[in-house]
GUZAFI-449744 format. One record per residue (C-alpha): residue in one letter; residue number from 1; y, z, x negated. Coordinates in nm, 2 decimals, m for minus. Layout:
(rec "A" NUM (Y Z X)),
...
***
This chain:
(rec "M" 1 (0.00 0.00 0.00)),
(rec "R" 2 (0.34 m0.09 m0.13)),
(rec "T" 3 (0.67 0.05 0.00)),
(rec "R" 4 (1.03 m0.05 0.02)),
(rec "I" 5 (1.16 0.30 m0.02)),
(rec "K" 6 (1.33 0.24 m0.36)),
(rec "E" 7 (1.50 m0.07 m0.22)),
(rec "L" 8 (1.62 0.11 0.09)),
(rec "R" 9 (1.73 0.42 m0.11)),
(rec "A" 10 (1.95 0.19 m0.32)),
(rec "R" 11 (2.10 0.04 0.00)),
(rec "Y" 12 (2.21 0.39 0.11)),
(rec "D" 13 (2.29 0.51 m0.24)),
(rec "L" 14 (2.03 0.79 m0.22)),
(rec "T" 15 (1.84 0.94 m0.52)),
(rec "Q" 16 (1.48 1.04 m0.49)),
(rec "E" 17 (1.61 1.40 m0.48)),
(rec "D" 18 (1.85 1.32 m0.19)),
(rec "L" 19 (1.57 1.16 0.01)),
(rec "A" 20 (1.33 1.44 m0.07)),
(rec "R" 21 (1.58 1.70 0.06)),
(rec "K" 22 (1.64 1.50 0.38)),
(rec "V" 23 (1.26 1.49 0.46)),
(rec "G" 24 (1.17 1.83 0.33)),
(rec "V" 25 (0.95 1.74 0.03)),
(rec "R" 26 (0.97 1.76 m0.35)),
(rec "R" 27 (1.12 1.47 m0.55)),
(rec "E" 28 (0.78 1.41 m0.71)),
(rec "T" 29 (0.64 1.33 m0.37)),
(rec "I" 30 (0.89 1.05 m0.31)),
(rec "L" 31 (0.82 0.93 m0.67)),
(rec "F" 32 (0.44 0.92 m0.60)),
(rec "I" 33 (0.48 0.74 m0.27)),
(rec "E" 34 (0.71 0.48 m0.43)),
(rec "K" 35 (0.46 0.41 m0.70)),
(rec "G" 36 (0.17 0.39 m0.45)),
(rec "K" 37 (m0.01 0.69 m0.60)),
(rec "Y" 38 (0.02 0.89 m0.27)),
(rec "N" 39 (m0.02 0.79 0.09)),
(rec "P" 40 (0.21 1.00 0.31)),
(rec "S" 41 (0.10 1.16 0.64)),
(rec "L" 42 (0.22 0.98 0.95)),
(rec "K" 43 (0.48 1.25 1.01)),
(rec "L" 44 (0.62 1.21 0.66)),
(rec "A" 45 (0.62 0.83 0.68)),
(rec "Y" 46 (0.81 0.86 1.01)),
(rec "N" 47 (1.06 1.11 0.86)),
(rec "I" 48 (1.12 0.88 0.56)),
(rec "A" 49 (1.17 0.58 0.79)),
(rec "K" 50 (1.41 0.77 1.01)),
(rec "A" 51 (1.61 0.89 0.70)),
(rec "L" 52 (1.63 0.53 0.58)),
(rec "Q" 53 (1.72 0.40 0.92)),
(rec "T" 54 (1.42 0.17 0.95)),
(rec "T" 55 (1.07 0.16 1.09)),
(rec "I" 56 (0.74 0.25 0.94)),
(rec "D" 57 (0.64 m0.11 0.97)),
(rec "E" 58 (0.94 m0.22 0.77)),
(rec "L" 59 (0.91 0.05 0.51)),
(rec "F" 60 (0.54 0.02 0.42)),
(rec "I" 61 (0.36 m0.30 0.33)),
(rec "F" 62 (m0.02 m0.27 0.39)),
(rec "E" 63 (m0.22 m0.50 0.17)),
(rec "D" 64 (m0.57 m0.61 0.26)),
(rec "E" 65 (m0.80 m0.47 0.00)),
(rec "D" 66 (m1.04 m0.77 0.04)),
(rec "S" 67 (m0.77 m1.01 m0.08)),
***
C-alpha cells in the first residue's frame, strides 16, 4: 500500500509532528505509514484523511499483490 500523506502534508504545510498531533499518534507512526511499513487502523486512516481534507480512497493507494 502506498500513500499520498507526504504530498498532502506539503500542500497544507504540515510536518509529520503536526499531523501526528492532529490525529493523536506519535510522529514515528506517521513516518512508518508514509514509508509503507505500517498499515493504520481504519479509524486512524479516517482521522488522517479528515485532517488532510481528503478521503481514505484518495489518501491510500492499494496495489494488487499479484501484479
